[in-house]
C-alpha positions in Angstrom: -73.1 -68.2 15.9 -69.3 -69.0 16.0 -69.0 -68.7 12.2 -71.0 -65.0 12.1 -68.4 -63.8 14.7 -65.4 -65.3 12.6 -66.9 -63.5 9.3 -67.2 -60.8 11.7 -63.6 -60.2 12.8 -62.5 -61.1 10.0 -64.7 -57.9 8.1 -63.5 -55.8 10.9 -59.9 -56.7 10.3 -60.6 -56.5 6.4 -62.2 -53.2 7.2 -59.0 -52.2 9.7 -56.6 -53.2 6.9 -58.0 -51.0 4.7 -58.4 -47.5 6.7 -54.6 -48.7 8.1 -53.7 -48.8 3.9 -55.8 -45.3 3.7 -53.5 -43.8 6.5 -50.6 -45.2 5.1 -51.2 -43.5 1.6 -52.3 -40.4 3.4 -48.8 -40.1 5.2 -46.9 -41.1 2.2 -48.7 -37.6 0.4 -48.2 -35.5 3.6 -44.4 -37.0 4.0 -44.2 -35.7 0.0 -45.7 -32.5 0.8 -43.7 -31.9 3.6 -40.6 -33.1 1.7 -41.1 -30.4 -0.7 -42.0 -27.7 2.1 -38.6 -28.4 3.6 -37.1 -28.2 0.8 -38.1 -25.2 -0.4 -37.8 -24.0 3.2 -34.2 -24.9 3.6 -33.4 -23.3 0.2 -35.0 -20.1 1.4 -33.4 -20.0 4.5 -30.1 -20.6 3.1 -31.0 -17.8 0.5 -31.5 -15.4 3.6 -28.5 -16.3 5.3 -26.6 -16.1 2.2 -27.9 -12.3 1.8 -27.5 -11.6 5.3 -23.8 -12.8 5.2 -23.2 -10.7 1.8 -25.0 -7.7 3.2 -23.0 -7.6 6.3 -19.6 -8.3 4.3 -20.1 -5.6 2.3 -21.1 -2.9 5.3 -17.9 -4.7 6.6 -15.5 -3.6 3.2 -17.7 0.0 3.1 -16.4 0.5 6.9 -12.8 -0.6 6.5 -12.2 1.0 3.1 -13.2 4.4 5.0 -10.6 3.5 7.4 -8.0 2.5 5.0 -8.4 5.4 2.9 -8.0 7.5 5.9 -5.1 6.0 7.5 -3.5 5.9 4.1 -4.4 9.6 3.4 -2.7 10.6 6.9 0.4 8.3 5.8 0.6 10.4 2.4 0.6 13.6 4.8 3.2 12.5 6.8 5.3 11.4 4.1 4.5 15.0 2.6 5.9 16.6 5.5 8.9 14.6 5.7 9.7 15.3 2.1 9.4 19.0 2.8 11.1 19.1 5.6 13.8 17.0 3.9 13.8 19.6 0.7 14.0 22.6 2.5 17.1 21.2 4.3 18.3 20.3 0.9 17.9 23.8 -0.6 19.2 25.5 2.1 22.5 23.1 2.0 22.5 23.6 -1.8 22.2 27.5 -1.5 25.1 27.6 1.3 27.1 25.4 -0.9 26.7 27.7 -4.1 27.8 30.6 -1.7 30.6 28.8 -0.6 32.0 27.7 -4.2 31.5 31.4 -5.6 33.6 32.3 -2.4 36.0 29.8 -3.5 36.1 30.9 -7.2 36.5 34.3 -6.0 39.6 34.1 -3.3 41.3 31.7 -6.2 40.7 34.7 -8.6 42.5 37.1 -6.0 45.2 34.8 -4.9 46.0 34.1 -8.8 46.2 38.0 -8.9 48.5 38.4 -6.1 50.6 35.4 -7.2 51.1 37.0 -10.8 51.6 40.6 -9.3 54.5 39.0 -6.9 55.8 36.8 -9.6 56.0 40.0 -12.1 58.0 42.1 -9.3 60.2 39.1 -8.7 60.9 38.7 -12.4 61.6 42.5 -12.9 64.0 42.7 -9.9 65.6 39.3 -11.1 66.3 41.1 -14.6 67.6 44.5 -13.1 70.0 42.3 -10.9 71.0 40.6 -14.2 71.4 43.8 -16.2 73.5 45.2 -13.5 75.9 42.4 -13.6 76.1 41.9 -17.2 77.1 45.7 -17.4 80.3 44.7 -15.0 81.4 42.1 -17.1 80.3 39.3 -14.7 79.0 36.1 -15.9 75.5 35.0 -15.2 75.8 31.4 -13.9 72.5 29.6 -13.0 70.3 31.6 -15.6 
């Protein structure tokens, strides 16, 4: 009987080892399937995260683009206002200088006319004085 018990034990151990080998091979198959599914799930999650980040980034760019365009338009309007204010002052100053320049030309012409008239009278009086001295016989000195 002792021999039968040992044979039965060996048979059970052999059966147990076969069952364990079957379980190990099943676990290896499941592990391979799970590894493939984990890899696919990781790729899907990374793709979804990338897509979400990209959409968020594009949304942020669109929102900030509008803000930047509005800020640029405001700045351009302010520059235009300052430019127009400066141009108005320059045009007014230019008109004032033009008026003053014309007045200066008129005054110079009047001064030249008055000086010419005064010089003509002075020359005529010098000629009369000289003519009167020459008639009396005196010599003209200094002329």
